[in-house]
N, C-alpha and C positions, 0 to 999 in steps of 0.2 A: 018599561015593558019590553018584551022581546018579540020582534016581528019577523016572520018568515018572508024572505024576498027571493025570487028566482035568481039563480046564478048564471052569469055569462062566462062560462069557464074559458072560452077562447081568449079572453083578455087577461087571464090570471097568470101573468108573467111579471115577476117582481121588478125587473129593471125597467121594462116598458111602462108598467103601471106607475112607478115612482116618477119617471120622466114625464109622463103625461100629466100627472097632477101638478108637478112643479111648474110645468109649462102652461098651467091653467087650461088644459085641453077640455073641450066641451063634451068629449066622448064619455059616456057612462062607463065607469070601471067596476070591476067585481072583486069583492073581498070575501074571505071566509067569515069575517066578523068585523063589525064597526061598533065602537063605543062612542056615543054621541053626547054632547052637551055637558060632559063632566068637567070638574075643576081638577086639572092635572098637577100633581106634585111629583116631579120626575125622579126624586131620590137624591138629588145632588145638593139639596139645601136651598135651591133657588125658589123664588116666590111662585105661587100657583099661577097657572095659565089655563084659560078655558079653550080647549081644543078637542077635536075628535081624533080617534085612533083607529087606523085601519090595519087589520091583521090578516096575513096570508100564511096558511099552514101554522107553524109554531113561532113565527117571528112577527115583530112590529114592522110593518111596511111603510106606513105614513103617519105623521102627526100633523094635522092640518084641519081646515074646515072642510068637511066632506058632506056636501048637500046633495049633489047630483050623482050619486054612486049607488051601486047595489051591493048586497051582501046576503049570505045565508042567514046570518044572525045580526040583528041590530039591537044593541042594549042602550036604552035611554038612561043616561047617568045624570040627568038634571037634578040639581041640588045634592049631588053626591061627590065625594072625593075619589079620584082615581090615582092609585099609587102603585109602585112596583110591588110584586109579591114579597112578603117579609122573609128574610133569611135568618133563621134562628141559629146563631153561631155557636151556641153551647147547649147541646142536647145529649140525651142518653137513649135515643130511639135506635133500635136495631132489629132485634127479633120480633118486636111488636108489629112491624110492617109485614112480616111473614104471617103472623096470626091474623092481621086485619090490614089489607093493602091500602085502605082509605086514609089512614092517618088522621082519624076524626078530630081529636082534641087539638091538633095543630092546624089542619086545613081550615077549620072553622074559626080560628083566630086570624086567618089571613096568611099563615105561614105556607110558603110554597117550596121552601128548601130547608131541609134539616141537616145540621152539621153535627155528627155524632162521634162516638169514640172518645169522649172526654173524660177527664179526671183519672187518666191512666188506665181506663177500662175499655176494651174493644172485644168483639167476639172472635178475635184472631190475634196472634197465632196460637194454636192449641197443640200442646204435646199430648202424649197418650194419657198421662195422669190428669191433666187439666180437662181434656176432652171427656174423660169418664165422669168427672164430677159435674161438668157443664151439661152433659147429655142427661144425666139424672135429674138435674134441676129443671131443665127445659121440659122433659117428659112429664115430670110431676106437675108442673105448672100449666103446660099447654098441650100435652098429649102427643107430641111428635118428637122425632130424633133429629138433631142437627146433622147435616150431611157435609159440613165444611170443616176445614182445619186452617185455611189461610185466607187472605183477603180476596184473592181472585175467585176462589170458590164461593165465598160468602156473597160477593157482589153479583156473581153469576146467578145465584139463587134468587136474589131480588129482581134481577133483570128478567129472568125466565117467568117469574110469577107476575110481574108488572105491579107498579105501585102508584099511589095517588098523589104523591108529592116527590119532589126531587130529593135525592139523598147523596150526601157526601160524608166521608168519615176520616177520622184521624186514627193513628196507631197508638193503642194504649201501652204506655211504658210498663205498667204493672203486669200485663199479660206477656209482653215481650220479655221482661225480666224473668217471669215465671217459666216461660218456655225454655230459656237458656240456663237459668241458675236454680230455679225452684222458688219456693215461697218462704224461705228462711232468711234470717238476718245475717247474711254473709256477704263480704265484698266480692265484686266481680274480679276474676283473674284477667290478665291481659288477653288470654285466648277467648274467654267468655265475652269480654267487652268487644273484641273484634267480631265475634259471631253476632252479637246484638246489632252492631253497626251494619253488618251485611244484611241481616234480616230487615232492619228498618229501611235501608236503601231499597231493598226488593219491594217492600210494601208501598213505598212512595212511587217507585217505577210502575207499580200495578194500580195506582190511583189514589193512595192515601194523600191527604193534604198536609201531613206532618205528624208530629209527635205530641201526645198529651201525657202529662204527668199528674199523678195523684199522690202528692208527697205527704198527705196526712193518712194515707191508707197503706196497708200492707198488700203486696210486697214492695210497692214503689218507694215507700218511705225508707227502705233499707239502702237506697242508692246514695252514694256520696255525691257531692257537687262535681267532683272530677268525672264521675261516670256520666252525669248529665251533660257536662261540657263535651265529652267525647261523642255522645249521641247527637247533641245539637250541632256539632260540626257537620254531620250528615244532613241534618235539617237545613242548615245554611247552604250547603253545597247544592241542594235541589231547589232552593228558593221557597221552601215550605215554611210552616210555622211551628212554634212551640207553644202550645196552650197549656198553661200550668195552674192546676189547683195547688197553690203554693204550700210550703211545708207547715205553716201555722197561720191561723186566721184570728188569733186572739192575743195571748200574752206576748208572743214573739212575732207579731205581724210585721213589724218594721224590718226585723232581721230576715224574715222569709221573703219579703219584697226585694231586699238587697241581694239575696242569693239569686233570685230569678233574673234580676237586672245584670248581675255579674256574668251569668251564663250567656246572656245575649251580647254583652259587651265584649266578651272574650271570643265568641264564635261568630257574631254577626247574625245570629238567627232571629227572626221576627218573633216577638213575644206577645202573647195574649194572656193577660192575667185573668183567670176564671173567677166569676162571681165575686168581684172585689167587695170586701166587707171587713168590718171590725166587730168581732163577736164579744159579747159580755160587756156589761155597762162600764166596767173599769177601763176598757180599751177603746171606748167610743171616741175619746179625744184624739186618738191616733190617726183618724181618717184624714184629717186636713194635712198632716205631715206626709202621709203616704201619697196623697194626691199630688202634693207639691213635689215630692221626690220623683214621681212618675213623669211629671211635666219637665222637670229638670233633665231627666234622662232622655226624654224625647227631644228636647232642645239640643242635647249633646250628640244627637244622631242615632240613638238606640231606637229601633222600630218597636215601640211598645204601645199597646192599647189594652183595654180591659172590657169586661162585660158584666152586666148585673141584671137580676130579676127584680121586679117592683114589689117586694114583700120584705117584712122584717124578720121572717123566720127562715131558717135553713131546713133542708131535708136531707136525711142520710139514713144509714142503717144503725140499729141499736148497738151493733158490735163496735161502733166507733167509740163507745164508752169504755172499751177495754184498752189497756196499755198496749203499745205496739209490740212489745216482746210477747205478749199473750196471743197476738193475732198471727203468729208464725204458723206455717204449715197449712194442711187442709182442714176441712170442717171437723173431722174427728179429732185432730190434734188440738184444736182450740177448745172443743167441748171437754176433752180430757183435762185441760187446765182448769176449767170451770167446775170440775168435780174433784180436784186434787186439793185437800185441806192445806197443803204446804203453800200452794200458789194463791189461795183465796185472800189472805190478808192484804197482800200487795195489790191484787186486782181491785179489791173493795176500796182501798185507800185512793187509788187512781180514779175509779168511777165516782166515788163520793165527792172528790175534789171537782170533777167536771160538773156535777150537780150543783155544788155550792157556787161555782163561778158563773154559771148561767143565771143564778138567782133562785134556785130551788127546783125540785122535781115537778112542781106544778107548771113549769114553763116548758116541759118536754111532753109532747103529745104522741101517742102511738098512732101511726098512720096505716099500718098493714100487718096482718097476721095470716098465716095460711091454714091453720087448723080450725075446723068449725067451732070447737069449744073455746077458741080464743078470739073469735070474731067480735064478740061483745066488748072487747077491749079497744077496738078501733075508735078513734075520736076522743078517747079519755087521756087525761094526763097520767104520767107514771105515778104521781102521788095518789091520785084517786084510784087508779087500778090496783096499786099495792094495798091501799086501805081496804078495798073491797075484798081482797083475798087474805086480809089479815097478815100481811107480810111487810117487813121493812123494805124500803125502796131497792136497796142493792140485792136483797134476796129475791125480790120479785123479778128484777132484771136478769139475774143469774138463771132462775128457773125458766123464764120465758125464752131466753136465748137457747137453752138446752132443748126445750120442748119444740121450738120452732126451727131448730138446726141453723141458728144464727141469722135467720132471714127477716125478722121483724123490721119494719121501717118506722122512722120517727121524724117528727118535726120539732125543731127547737127554736123558741122565740128569744133570740139572742141579740138582735140588732135594734138600733134606734131609728125612728122615722126621719129625724132631721139629717142624720148621716146618709140614709137612703136617698133623700132628695139631692144631697150634695153629689153623691156618686152618679146618680142617673143623669143629672144635668151637666156633668163634666164633659167637655168636648172630646176627650179621649176615650169615653166609655160608650159602648154600644149595648144593645139589648139582647140578652140571652136567657132562655127560660130555665135551663138546668132541669128540664122535664122530659117526659116521654110522650109519644103519640099513643093515646089510649082511647077507649070508647066505653060509654056507660053500659052497653048492652052485651059485651062479650067478656072473654077471660082476661083481657087486658085491663078491664075496668073494675077490678076488685079493690077492696079497702077504701081508705080515705086519703088518697095521695095529696101531696102539696097542691094547692089551687093553681100554682104556676103552670101545671100541666095543661090547664084549660084557659087560663086568663091573662097570661103575661102581656101580650101585645095590646089587646083592647084596654087593659088596665093602664098601661102607659099612656095610650092615646086619650082615654077618657078621664081618668083621675088626675094624672100628673101633668098632662099637656092641656087639655081643654078646661078642666075645672080648677086646677091649682096653678096653672100657667107657669110651670118651672122652665119650660122651653116652648118655642112656637111649633106649629104643626110640621113645617118644612124640616126643622131640626129633628123632631121625633122620627119622622119617616126616614131621614138620612141615617139615623142610628140603627134602623132596622133593615136597610137596603144596601145603599152604595158603600157604606163603611164596612160591613162584613164582606161584601163582594170584593172590595179592594184588598182587604186584609188577606183573604184566601187566594186571591188571584183568579176568581171566577170570571170567565170571559162571557161577555154579552148578557150579564145578569145584574140585577141590583139597580137598574135605571130604566126609565121609560125613554127609549131612544130608538131611532131607526136601526134595523137589523139586530136589535136585541131580542132575546126570547120573550115571548108574550106571557110572562108570569105577572099577573095583575091582581090587585085587590080593589074592590069598589065598596065604599062604606059611607055611612051617614055620620058625619062629624058630630052632630048633635045627640045621636043616640048611642054611639059605640061605647061599650063598657063591659067589664067582666062580670060574671054572676057567680063564679065558683067561690066557695068559702072553705075554711079549714074543716068545718063540720060537714058540709055538703058540697064537696068539690066537683062532683060529676055533673057540671052544668055548663053548657056552651054559652059563649058571650052573645050579646045582641048588637045590632047595628051594622053587621057585615052582610051586604046584599049579594055580592058575587065574588068568587075567587076563580081565576083563570090560570091554569097550569099548562105551559107550553101550547098556548093557543086554544085550549079546550076548557069549556065551562065545567068546573068541578063542584062549585057551590053556586046554586041558583036560588035567589030569594031565601037564603038561609038553609036550603036543603041540599044534601049531597046527591049528585046525579049518577053516582056509581062509575064515573069515568076514572080510568087509571092512566093518566097522561104523564105521570112523573118519570124522571130519568135518573139513572145512576150517574153521578158526576164524578169524574176522575181528574186528578190533578194533571195538567199538561206540563211536561218537562222537556 
C-alpha cells in the first residue's frame, strides 16, 4: 500500500541525511519516497537482498533498513521484486512520444529508458526532399507537421513537451546517407564521406549515442564496408557505439557478422549486433557458430555484444520483399518499378524466393495497413489474404504495396524456438524489444503490431526466466539494466545504488507475464505493480498516473 506521511523538509539534505543513517542516528529523517520490505535485485547480477530504498528528489539516497524515518510516500514492496528500470537498448520509438508522452506499451513493461534511432533509421538529419516525404507521412498518420530537421531540434521538441520515459537516440546511417548522397545505389565520393563524418560527429556532440546501420534496408544497404569503417572511426573517436542491423540475417548470416566484426576490429568502435537471429529453417544450425565467433571476437578484445527479443517472428515492412535495386529512390520511384512490366519478372523472382525460403506465404502475417478498405487484412497471412482476393501471392503483394504507398507492416515467422533460447541465455546478449511505444487507445495503437511492442520484458521474466529457467532472475535483470547502461555509457542508471537516478520497477515474480499475442497484440502485461521514473511514481498498481518525469538523455563526451 501507499501511505501518506508528513514531511520534515528541514532535514532533507542528501549529505547530512546519508551521514546520519550511516551513523545510525536516532533522528527521524525525511525522504520523498521510501520503498520498504522489497527483495532488491540491483542489476549487477548479484543475489537478491532485502533492504529498503530511500529516495530524495530524482536520486536514490540510501539503501538500508529504514524503520524510524518519514517520507511523503511509502511503498510496501513485501513479496515483490525491486529492480532498476529496464533499459530497452533496441527500439524504434521517436515520433510516438510526441503523439503520446506516456510511452504506454513500454512503461507498463517496466521500461524506463528507450534507446531509439536503430536499424539505420532516425528522424534526423532531414534534407529538403526527405523532409517533404516525412512531413507528408507524419501528417497523414498523426495530423501534425514535424518542426525539426536535425537532432538538436528533435530532442528540443521532446524536452519542451515532456515525456513519460527517458529517451536516448542513435543516428541512423540510412538517413545520414540519404541527407548527403540520396537514396540511390551509388558509392560515396571522398567529399560526401567527409560530409557524413562531419554530420555524424555533430550529432554525437549534440547527444547521439552513436551510429546505427540497417544494412538490409535501402539506402543503408548501398554503403560499402569501407564507408562504414570511415564512419565508425568517428564513432570510436567519441567512445560511442555502432548498433548494426547486419547486412544479412539468413543465407549469408556468418558473412554479415564477419563484416560487422571487421569494422570494429579496424576502428575500435564498440559493436552492438541488433536482434541477433538466424532466419529460415535452413540457416538455424548457423546460430551456434555465430555465437562462438562473437565470443571469440570478444576474447580477442573487440567490444561486441548483441540484443534479442523473445519471439520467433521478426517484424518489418512488406517492402522488404522487394530486391534492393528496386527500393532505390523515393516512394514514387519504387511504385513506378512495381508498375513497369519490364521490372516485374525480376522483382517477382526475388519476392517468390523470399517466400519459399521462409517456408511459404502462410508464415508471413500482415500487421498493419493504413487504408480502411485494407484493415480487414490485418492479422491474416499473405497466403490467406491473397486467396480471399483471388490473387496469386506476388500479385497481391504488388497491389497492396502500391495501394498502401509501401507502408504495410508484416510479421515473419522465420526463427526457431531452440535458437531463441540459446541467444537469450548467452552472456553477451541483452534484451531489446525492436518495438515502439504505442497505446491501444490513440493513433499510435493501430493495426496488429508485433507483440514485442507490449510484451518483451515481462515475457523474458515470466516465460524464459521463471517458467523455463533458462537463466536466473538476477541474470535476466542484468540483461535489461546494467548491461545496456554500460554499453551505452549511461551514467548513474541501470543499477540500484546510492546517487543513481531512481528509475525502478516493482513487480510480482510469480505473476509477471506478457499478454500480447500476434492476433491481439494491444494488451498490457500483468504483474508489474509500480514503475518509478526519476523518483516519480509513473505506474501505480498497474495504472498510469499521468506523470511525465522522463528525461532526454544525451551522450556525455
